[in-house]
N, C-alpha and C positions, 0 to 999 in steps of 0.2 A: 465654725460647727462645736459645740460643747458637749464634752463624753463626760456621760454620769455614769457612778456605778449601778450597780443590778442593787435591790431592795434587799435580796437575797441569795447569798451568795456561800454554798456548799463546793469545798474541797474534795475533791475524791482523791482517794490513794492510787499512786499511779501503777498502770499495767504494761507488761510487756509482752510481746509476741515472742516467738521462739520457734524457727524453722526446725523440722524434724522431716529429716532422712526415713522413708521409707523403702522394702524393697518391694516387688511386685506382689510377692509372695503374703507380703503380712498385710499390703490394702486389700486384698482379694477376700482376707478373712476378716477384715475388719467390718464391723456393723457400724454405717457413718449416721443412719439416723436416730439422733439420740434427744430425748426430751429432757428440759430442764425443768418443764411446768412439776406443781406438786396440786394435785386434787384432794382436796379436803372436802368432805360431807359437812355442808352447814345445818346449825340445827333445826329448820325448816323442813331440811331432807329428813333429819333424824327422825322427824315428829310426825307421826301423819294427822292430818287434818283434822281439828275436833268440829264437832259441832256450834259449840260455844268459842267465837272469835274470842272474847277477853279470858276466857280462861285459858285460851290457847298461849296467848299473849303472857300471859302470868305465867303457866308452866315454863315457858322460853325464857323468861326474865329469871324466876327463883331455880332455875336448874344450871343456872350458871354456878362454877367450882366456889366465888365469891359468896353466894347466899345461901349456898347449901348446909349449913350447919345450923340454918334458924329455923325454928320449929313453925309448923303453920298448921293452922285447923281447915280442914276439907269439908266441907258442908257439901252433903251428895242428897242427891235428886229426894230419895225418901226419909230426907230427915235426919239423917244418922251422921255424927259429927266426929271425923276422927284427927288425933293431932297426933303429929308425928314431922320426919325430915325425909325431905325428897332424896332419895336413893340414889332412884335411878329413871331415866324414862324412856321407855319401849314400844315405840310406836304409838298406841294411843292409851296405853298401859302405863298407869305411874306407879311405879314402887316407893311404897312410903315406911320409911323406921321406926316405928313407935315401941314405948319402953319395953314391952313385951316379947315381938315379933315384927316380922315382912310382912306387909298388905300390898298385894296388889290390886290398885282400884282402877277399873276401867273409865276415861278421863271424859267421857260422853257425858257419864254418870253423876262428873260434880257441879255444881248448881253456883259454886264460889270458893275463892282461897281466899283465908285472913291470918295476918301474922299474929302469932301467941308469943305469950312469954313461959307459960306452963307447959311442962312434960307429960 
């Protein structure tokens, strides 16, 4: 029989167990049910579902911290075009920072989003 090395071996640091002697009074006061899990709201839970699936995916992607400093052109259903940076997503509302002020756009009114260089 031949012994083979694993293809990927990650050495973990050693860990130690320490026995702790507690009195009965301390044990009664100690709450033993602890949770080590951390719940983080995902971006899909933060944003209510929009009617347009493409715009929904674009907003999820463009709202990430890496892409927030880019300028976008928001093409609205009524033909209006707004140029600005995504400041925040609040449900279906998109807060866009334009050169002059902060505008809140209903995400369901966005027809398309394009990347622009002008501000």
